[in-house]
GUTORVEX-323996 format. One record per residue (C-alpha): residue number from 1; residue in three letters; x negated, y, z. Coordinates in steps of 0.5 Angstrom, whole numbers, plus 500, padded with zeros to 3 digits. Example, Ala and Ser with C-alpha at 12.3 -4.5 7.8 and 13.67 -1.06 7.14 Angstrom:
<atoms>
+-----+------+-----+-----+-----+
!  nr ! rest !   X !   Y !   Z !
+-----+------+-----+-----+-----+
!   1 !  ALA ! 475 ! 491 ! 516 !
!   2 !  SER ! 473 ! 498 ! 514 !
+-----+------+-----+-----+-----+
</atoms>
This chain:
<atoms>
+-----+------+-----+-----+-----+
!  nr ! rest !   X !   Y !   Z !
+-----+------+-----+-----+-----+
!   1 !  MET ! 502 ! 483 ! 471 !
!   2 !  SER ! 505 ! 477 ! 474 !
!   3 !  ALA ! 512 ! 478 ! 471 !
!   4 !  ARG ! 509 ! 480 ! 464 !
!   5 !  ARG ! 503 ! 474 ! 464 !
!   6 !  SER ! 503 ! 470 ! 457 !
!   7 !  SER ! 500 ! 464 ! 461 !
!   8 !  SER ! 505 ! 459 ! 464 !
!   9 !  ALA ! 502 ! 458 ! 470 !
!  10 !  VAL ! 506 ! 460 ! 476 !
!  11 !  MET ! 503 ! 466 ! 480 !
!  12 !  HIS ! 504 ! 467 ! 487 !
!  13 !  PRO ! 508 ! 474 ! 489 !
!  14 !  LEU ! 502 ! 477 ! 492 !
!  15 !  ASP ! 497 ! 476 ! 486 !
!  16 !  ASP ! 500 ! 482 ! 483 !
!  17 !  PRO ! 504 ! 485 ! 489 !
!  18 !  VAL ! 505 ! 492 ! 485 !
!  19 !  GLY ! 508 ! 488 ! 479 !
!  20 !  THR ! 512 ! 483 ! 483 !
!  21 !  SER ! 515 ! 489 ! 488 !
!  22 !  LEU ! 517 ! 493 ! 482 !
!  23 !  THR ! 520 ! 487 ! 478 !
!  24 !  GLY ! 524 ! 485 ! 485 !
!  25 !  PRO ! 526 ! 488 ! 491 !
!  26 !  HIS ! 523 ! 495 ! 489 !
!  27 !  ALA ! 526 ! 495 ! 482 !
!  28 !  HIS ! 530 ! 501 ! 483 !
!  29 !  PHE ! 524 ! 505 ! 484 !
!  30 !  ALA ! 521 ! 502 ! 477 !
!  31 !  GLU ! 518 ! 507 ! 472 !
!  32 !  ARG ! 517 ! 503 ! 466 !
!  33 !  ARG ! 513 ! 504 ! 459 !
!  34 !  GLY ! 512 ! 498 ! 455 !
!  35 !  ARG ! 509 ! 493 ! 459 !
!  36 !  ILE ! 507 ! 498 ! 464 !
!  37 !  LEU ! 510 ! 499 ! 471 !
!  38 !  ARG ! 509 ! 504 ! 476 !
!  39 !  TYR ! 512 ! 508 ! 482 !
!  40 !  PRO ! 515 ! 515 ! 482 !
!  41 !  ALA ! 509 ! 520 ! 483 !
!  42 !  ASP ! 512 ! 522 ! 490 !
!  43 !  VAL ! 513 ! 515 ! 492 !
!  44 !  THR ! 507 ! 512 ! 492 !
!  45 !  PRO ! 501 ! 512 ! 487 !
!  46 !  TRP ! 501 ! 504 ! 485 !
!  47 !  ALA ! 502 ! 502 ! 478 !
!  48 !  ALA ! 502 ! 495 ! 475 !
!  49 !  VAL ! 498 ! 493 ! 468 !
!  50 !  PRO ! 498 ! 487 ! 464 !
!  51 !  ASP ! 492 ! 482 ! 466 !
!  52 !  ARG ! 489 ! 483 ! 459 !
!  53 !  PRO ! 491 ! 490 ! 457 !
!  54 !  GLN ! 491 ! 493 ! 450 !
!  55 !  ALA ! 490 ! 500 ! 448 !
!  56 !  ALA ! 497 ! 501 ! 447 !
!  57 !  ASP ! 498 ! 499 ! 454 !
!  58 !  TRP ! 493 ! 504 ! 457 !
!  59 !  ALA ! 496 ! 509 ! 452 !
!  60 !  ASP ! 503 ! 507 ! 456 !
!  61 !  ALA ! 500 ! 508 ! 462 !
!  62 !  ALA ! 497 ! 515 ! 460 !
!  63 !  ALA ! 504 ! 517 ! 458 !
!  64 !  LEU ! 507 ! 515 ! 465 !
!  65 !  ALA ! 502 ! 518 ! 469 !
!  66 !  GLY ! 502 ! 525 ! 465 !
!  67 !  PRO ! 497 ! 530 ! 463 !
!  68 !  GLY ! 492 ! 530 ! 469 !
!  69 !  GLY ! 495 ! 524 ! 472 !
!  70 !  SER ! 491 ! 518 ! 475 !
!  71 !  VAL ! 493 ! 511 ! 475 !
!  72 !  THR ! 492 ! 507 ! 481 !
!  73 !  LEU ! 491 ! 499 ! 481 !
!  74 !  THR ! 490 ! 493 ! 485 !
!  75 !  ALA ! 489 ! 486 ! 483 !
!  76 !  PHE ! 486 ! 489 ! 477 !
!  77 !  ARG ! 482 ! 484 ! 472 !
!  78 !  GLU ! 479 ! 489 ! 467 !
!  79 !  PRO ! 477 ! 496 ! 467 !
!  80 !  PRO ! 480 ! 502 ! 464 !
!  81 !  PRO ! 477 ! 504 ! 457 !
!  82 !  ALA ! 471 ! 508 ! 457 !
!  83 !  ASP ! 474 ! 515 ! 456 !
!  84 !  TRP ! 478 ! 514 ! 463 !
!  85 !  GLU ! 474 ! 517 ! 469 !
!  86 !  VAL ! 474 ! 512 ! 475 !
!  87 !  THR ! 475 ! 516 ! 481 !
!  88 !  PHE ! 476 ! 511 ! 486 !
!  89 !  HIS ! 474 ! 504 ! 486 !
!  90 !  ALA ! 473 ! 499 ! 493 !
!  91 !  GLU ! 473 ! 492 ! 494 !
!  92 !  GLY ! 479 ! 490 ! 499 !
!  93 !  VAL ! 482 ! 484 ! 502 !
!  94 !  GLN ! 489 ! 482 ! 503 !
!  95 !  LEU ! 491 ! 479 ! 509 !
!  96 !  VAL ! 497 ! 475 ! 511 !
!  97 !  ASP ! 501 ! 473 ! 517 !
!  98 !  ALA ! 498 ! 467 ! 520 !
!  99 !  GLY ! 501 ! 467 ! 527 !
! 100 !  VAL ! 502 ! 474 ! 529 !
! 101 !  ALA ! 505 ! 475 ! 536 !
! 102 !  ALA ! 510 ! 480 ! 533 !
! 103 !  ALA ! 515 ! 484 ! 538 !
! 104 !  PRO ! 519 ! 490 ! 538 !
! 105 !  ASP ! 516 ! 496 ! 542 !
! 106 !  PRO ! 520 ! 500 ! 547 !
! 107 !  GLU ! 517 ! 506 ! 545 !
! 108 !  ALA ! 518 ! 506 ! 538 !
! 109 !  VAL ! 523 ! 510 ! 534 !
! 110 !  ARG ! 525 ! 509 ! 527 !
! 111 !  LEU ! 523 ! 514 ! 522 !
! 112 !  GLY ! 527 ! 517 ! 516 !
! 113 !  PRO ! 527 ! 523 ! 511 !
! 114 !  ALA ! 528 ! 528 ! 517 !
! 115 !  ASP ! 521 ! 526 ! 520 !
! 116 !  VAL ! 517 ! 527 ! 513 !
! 117 !  SER ! 514 ! 533 ! 515 !
! 118 !  GLU ! 512 ! 530 ! 522 !
! 119 !  MET ! 509 ! 524 ! 518 !
! 120 !  LEU ! 506 ! 528 ! 513 !
! 121 !  ASP ! 502 ! 532 ! 518 !
! 122 !  LEU ! 500 ! 526 ! 522 !
! 123 !  VAL ! 497 ! 523 ! 515 !
! 124 !  ALA ! 493 ! 529 ! 514 !
! 125 !  ARG ! 490 ! 529 ! 521 !
! 126 !  THR ! 488 ! 521 ! 520 !
! 127 !  ARG ! 488 ! 520 ! 513 !
! 128 !  PRO ! 490 ! 512 ! 513 !
! 129 !  GLY ! 491 ! 512 ! 505 !
! 130 !  PRO ! 496 ! 515 ! 501 !
! 131 !  PHE ! 503 ! 517 ! 504 !
! 132 !  LEU ! 507 ! 522 ! 500 !
! 133 !  PRO ! 514 ! 525 ! 501 !
! 134 !  ARG ! 518 ! 519 ! 499 !
! 135 !  THR ! 514 ! 514 ! 501 !
! 136 !  VAL ! 518 ! 513 ! 507 !
! 137 !  GLU ! 524 ! 510 ! 502 !
! 138 !  LEU ! 519 ! 504 ! 501 !
! 139 !  GLY ! 521 ! 501 ! 508 !
! 140 !  THR ! 522 ! 501 ! 515 !
! 141 !  TYR ! 517 ! 506 ! 519 !
! 142 !  LEU ! 516 ! 506 ! 526 !
! 143 !  GLY ! 513 ! 512 ! 530 !
! 144 !  ILE ! 511 ! 514 ! 537 !
! 145 !  ARG ! 512 ! 521 ! 540 !
! 146 !  ARG ! 508 ! 524 ! 546 !
! 147 !  GLU ! 511 ! 530 ! 549 !
! 148 !  GLY ! 516 ! 531 ! 543 !
! 149 !  VAL ! 510 ! 530 ! 538 !
! 150 !  LEU ! 509 ! 524 ! 533 !
! 151 !  VAL ! 502 ! 521 ! 535 !
! 152 !  ALA ! 502 ! 514 ! 531 !
! 153 !  MET ! 506 ! 511 ! 526 !
! 154 !  ALA ! 506 ! 504 ! 522 !
! 155 !  GLY ! 511 ! 502 ! 516 !
! 156 !  GLU ! 512 ! 498 ! 510 !
! 157 !  ARG ! 510 ! 499 ! 503 !
! 158 !  LEU ! 510 ! 494 ! 497 !
! 159 !  HIS ! 515 ! 489 ! 497 !
! 160 !  PRO ! 514 ! 483 ! 493 !
! 161 !  PRO ! 520 ! 478 ! 494 !
! 162 !  GLY ! 519 ! 474 ! 501 !
! 163 !  TRP ! 514 ! 479 ! 503 !
! 164 !  SER ! 513 ! 486 ! 506 !
! 165 !  GLU ! 506 ! 490 ! 506 !
! 166 !  ILE ! 505 ! 494 ! 513 !
! 167 !  SER ! 501 ! 500 ! 511 !
! 168 !  GLY ! 501 ! 507 ! 513 !
! 169 !  VAL ! 498 ! 505 ! 520 !
! 170 !  CYS ! 495 ! 511 ! 524 !
! 171 !  THR ! 494 ! 514 ! 530 !
! 172 !  ASP ! 492 ! 521 ! 532 !
! 173 !  GLU ! 485 ! 523 ! 535 !
! 174 !  SER ! 488 ! 525 ! 542 !
! 175 !  VAL ! 491 ! 518 ! 543 !
! 176 !  ARG ! 486 ! 513 ! 540 !
! 177 !  GLY ! 484 ! 507 ! 545 !
! 178 !  GLN ! 491 ! 506 ! 548 !
! 179 !  GLY ! 493 ! 501 ! 543 !
! 180 !  LEU ! 499 ! 505 ! 540 !
! 181 !  ALA ! 497 ! 503 ! 532 !
! 182 !  THR ! 497 ! 495 ! 534 !
! 183 !  ARG ! 503 ! 496 ! 538 !
! 184 !  LEU ! 507 ! 499 ! 532 !
! 185 !  LEU ! 503 ! 494 ! 527 !
! 186 !  LEU ! 506 ! 488 ! 531 !
! 187 !  ALA ! 513 ! 492 ! 532 !
! 188 !  VAL ! 513 ! 493 ! 524 !
! 189 !  SER ! 512 ! 485 ! 523 !
! 190 !  HIS ! 517 ! 484 ! 528 !
! 191 !  GLU ! 522 ! 488 ! 523 !
! 192 !  ILE ! 520 ! 484 ! 517 !
! 193 !  ARG ! 520 ! 477 ! 520 !
! 194 !  GLU ! 527 ! 479 ! 523 !
! 195 !  ARG ! 529 ! 479 ! 515 !
! 196 !  GLY ! 526 ! 473 ! 514 !
! 197 !  GLU ! 520 ! 475 ! 510 !
! 198 !  THR ! 513 ! 475 ! 512 !
! 199 !  PRO ! 508 ! 481 ! 513 !
! 200 !  PHE ! 502 ! 482 ! 509 !
! 201 !  LEU ! 497 ! 488 ! 509 !
! 202 !  HIS ! 491 ! 490 ! 505 !
! 203 !  ALA ! 484 ! 493 ! 508 !
! 204 !  ALA ! 478 ! 496 ! 505 !
! 205 !  ALA ! 473 ! 490 ! 505 !
! 206 !  SER ! 468 ! 495 ! 508 !
! 207 !  ASN ! 472 ! 496 ! 514 !
! 208 !  VAL ! 469 ! 490 ! 518 !
! 209 !  HIS ! 472 ! 493 ! 525 !
! 210 !  ALA ! 479 ! 493 ! 522 !
! 211 !  VAL ! 479 ! 486 ! 519 !
! 212 !  ARG ! 477 ! 483 ! 525 !
! 213 !  LEU ! 482 ! 487 ! 529 !
! 214 !  TYR ! 487 ! 484 ! 524 !
! 215 !  GLU ! 485 ! 477 ! 524 !
! 216 !  SER ! 485 ! 478 ! 532 !
! 217 !  LEU ! 492 ! 479 ! 532 !
! 218 !  GLY ! 494 ! 473 ! 527 !
! 219 !  PHE ! 493 ! 475 ! 520 !
! 220 !  ALA ! 488 ! 471 ! 516 !
! 221 !  LEU ! 485 ! 472 ! 509 !
! 222 !  ARG ! 489 ! 470 ! 503 !
! 223 !  ARG ! 484 ! 473 ! 498 !
! 224 !  ARG ! 479 ! 478 ! 496 !
! 225 !  THR ! 482 ! 484 ! 491 !
! 226 !  SER ! 480 ! 491 ! 489 !
! 227 !  PHE ! 483 ! 498 ! 489 !
! 228 !  LEU ! 482 ! 503 ! 483 !
! 229 !  ALA ! 484 ! 510 ! 481 !
! 230 !  ALA ! 482 ! 512 ! 474 !
! 231 !  LEU ! 484 ! 519 ! 471 !
! 232 !  VAL ! 487 ! 520 ! 465 !
! 233 !  PRO ! 482 ! 523 ! 459 !
! 234 !  GLY ! 482 ! 530 ! 459 !
! 235 !  GLY ! 486 ! 531 ! 466 !
! 236 !  ILE ! 485 ! 532 ! 474 !
! 237 !  PRO ! 487 ! 527 ! 479 !
! 238 !  ALA ! 495 ! 528 ! 480 !
! 239 !  HIS ! 495 ! 523 ! 486 !
! 240 !  PRO ! 490 ! 522 ! 492 !
! 241 !  ALA ! 485 ! 516 ! 492 !
! 242 !  PRO ! 488 ! 509 ! 495 !
! 243 !  GLY ! 483 ! 510 ! 501 !
! 244 !  GLU ! 483 ! 504 ! 506 !
! 245 !  PRO ! 490 ! 502 ! 506 !
! 246 !  ALA ! 491 ! 500 ! 513 !
! 247 !  GLY ! 484 ! 501 ! 516 !
! 248 !  ALA ! 487 ! 506 ! 521 !
! 249 !  ALA ! 489 ! 501 ! 526 !
! 250 !  ALA ! 482 ! 499 ! 528 !
! 251 !  ARG ! 482 ! 506 ! 531 !
! 252 !  GLY ! 488 ! 506 ! 535 !
+-----+------+-----+-----+-----+
</atoms>
């Protein structure tokens, strides 16, 4: 996408957040075939394709995903070939920090590889979007425990130069309504700002409640986008659909 455009126009890093992440701060994660970039399958399902992909590009995307694999895109401009089965398609919004009251949280604890089983369990209960065994490696993750049980978390995913995406925001049903997700979102924003970067996030456009919450916290709409997952011909999905990237915060 942006790193591989034929146009001489200067792009904003958030116009192609997957591509600019994988050619920038997350380059060490990048798997490449031809003009296609993607994260490892156990990290996150996102991939980047050129603006105007050719048949060879889709063949490379299929080869990277492997038999039965799924290619998951955001900010895409052209649909996949007709023989690719679209398994998920949703309109979304991209919101950026426009005065978020970011602050550390005294109850938040830093989560790491040793906490992945707990994090996966929380994600299975709350379904905030794709979170895989190595997603925690993408950036800072913070959580809140009650009586030793992880009940809320939020963290970072895509990392274009100068920016960091907040994702994985979720709260267990037993503690919803206590504002834990909002507190963690503000705490992760603080971590991002401390590095001299700017927080941003994605949400499903249909999740009006979540979008309004983010706007009330100081995020502002930058652009509208789309999310799409398409199945390599002749196979079954290898990854979960992208869902609502950060929408669970609205229920926290």
